[in-house]
C-alpha positions, 0 to 999 in steps of 0.5 A: 496505556500498555504496549507490548512492542518495544517502540521508542522512536523512529531511530529504533525502527530505522535501526531494526529495518535492514536486518528484518527486511533483508531476511524477508527479501531472501525468501520473497521470490521462492514464496511467490513461486510456491504460493506460500502466504507470508504469515510469519514474515508479516508477524515479524514486521509487526512484532518489530514495531513497523506497524506503528510508525505513524502513531502519534507521540501523545499516544505512545508512538514514534510519530514518524513524518510521512517522508520517514514512513514512505522511505520504510514503505519503499524499503519494505516493497523492495524486500517483498512487494506482496507484503507491502501491499498486504499491509497497505490497509493497516497503514492507511487505517493508522493514517486515517485514525490520526485525523479522527475528531475523537480522542477516545477513538484515537486512544482505543485504536492506537493502543491496539496498534501499539499492542501489535494488532493488524488491521485489514479492509473489506470495503470494495465490491464487484458487480454493479456500478463501481463504488456502489456498496451493496453490503447492508447494515441492518438495525434491530431491537438488540443492535445492528448486523451486517450482511454482504460480500466484499472483494479486494480484501487486501491483507485481511487474511493476516488481520486481527481487525477488519475495517468494514463499510456498508450502507445502513437503512437510510442508505448512508455508508457507515464504517466500523471495525470488527474483530476478524474472528467474529461469528459470521465472518469468512475470509477466503483466499481466492485472489487469482491475479497474475501479480500480487499473489500473496496479498490475501486480496480475496473475498470476505463474507459477512453473514448476520455479523453482529456490530456493536455500537462501540465498533462504529467509526466516527465520520471524518470526511465532509460531504462534497469535500476532498477526502483527506486520506486519499493522497496517502492511499494513492501514494502508498501504491506508488511506493510499492511500484518504486519498491518493485522497480528497485527489486528489479534493478537489484536482480539485474545487477546481480544477474549481470555480475554473476550469471549473464554471458555476453552475446556472441557479437558483443565484442566483450568477454564479460556482460558487465562490459557490454555498453548495451547492458550498461545502458539498460542497467543505467536507465533502470537506475535512473528511472528508479531514482527519479520515481523514488524521489517523486514519492518522497517529495509527494510524501512531504506534500501530504505532511504539509496538510497536517496540523491545519484547521480541519476542512478550512481553506488552508487545509483544502488548498494543501490537500489539493496540492498534495493530490496533484503531487501524488498523481504526478508521483504515481504516474511516473512510479508506474511507468518506472516499474513497468519499464524497469521490470521489462529492461531486466530482460535486456541485461541477460540472454534467454536464460533470464526467462527461466521460471527458476529465476522468477524475474517475471514477478516484477512485471506481473506485480507492477502491472497488478498494482498499476491496475488499481487506478488507470495512470492515464487519469493521473496525468489527465487531472494534472494537465486539466488543472494546469490548463483550465484550473479543473480540480481532480475528482473527489472520488477517493482515487486522487 
């Protein structure tokens, strides 16, 4: 196996992270204001080896624990929540690949990850019943072709490869990986959400795109069983929310220290001495602290699902426990990000609303990430399990 990225171990990645993430953070607010897509910033992240955290040691990767990985994911989201969300599909592909039953499949795709390739996702669609796939995989005399339109193609504009999901002639869902420049693929930057504006979460179309036999991924999940990768997908969203909260807190502290003026009747000469400003910042810090701790605790729960007999009783129990922990962490991370991004405006006066500060991006980003899955369901499934032993749905959202 040949690698083009200098990745030796997790210590190497940890050492590199502050400088690179600091440079990315410096331009994040301006990029979002001017809608400058972060191509160079994502390239810098991949070139530094940050796309390889979870590649197993036997395939040449750092083999970081999920706790280590999510510490980085939170730091990345703190620097730029758009970039973190844009790379969610890449990190999820690596995580899913770890559970592949095929050594050949692992060797092939881990090699591409270590070589610096990035992976996007084209799975979700709009219209019809939620979760139903209308994209068609058609078999012909000389192979397969795929036709369809995908939305929520997060990160695909930045990707070298696209993980696609379509239904075959037998109405069975199939997953496959296509090079993003294959003939018939069009990636459209048409995401117009209020937040996460630079995540390339727009449309991807497939028009008679050839699918080679070697492009197909081996089925990992067992029908009727809880999807093993779901807790990771959901916890990554929670990590993005924590990053947003930490970024809002940092902005609040910087603004209060350097720019805020105390309100006329506060009785103090500096905003940092105003007890209400102190309370607002302290509450932001407490909520952020608790949310981060919850995400890292849930990451450890997912770590405990690895190395067990695939789809055995012990793994089933561990995945269920992880799903419940992730649901709790996700609920509070959303609450923390939304509240913290609101409290930022209590730290300063009317000038905090100036567009030049772009402080509203925190709430817009937090609200947009929260809309992936209603947080009410996260609390509800935990309550149902504690009260009546009802397990969370196996829809992939828990």
